[in-house]
Residue, then its C-alpha position, 0 to 999 in steps of 0.5 A: m801708656q805703653t803698648m803690648r808690642h813696646k813691652k814684648d821689644y824691651l824684653r826682646v833686647i834683654k833677651l839678646v843681652d843675656s845672650a851676648p857673650g860677656w854679659n850677664v842679666k840678673k833678675l832682682r826681686t823688686n821687679h827689676y833687671m840688673i845689666f852687667p857689661p863685660d867690662k867690670d869698671a863700668r856701672p851695671y844698669t838697673a832696668s825695669r821688668s815693666p817699663s812704664d815710659h816710652r823711652s826706656q828701651k831707647n835709654l837702655e840701647a843708648w847705654l848699651k851702645r856706650n858700653g859697647l854693645d850695639l844691637a843694631a849692627 
């Protein structure tokens, strides 16, 4: 089971992505976010609004890094 802290950190990452130049985050009706990188040839990422897996944030951060957005820097 995820902790409330995990969910807040996960949503913070999504807000950071939305504020990054060239990146776009769209809320879907299916309780998910669709994240679009600046490179239009790259595939978008679908993220849950309430992640149940403890790896969800790590998977999102790895995808962001592969697509040019390193949040650790």
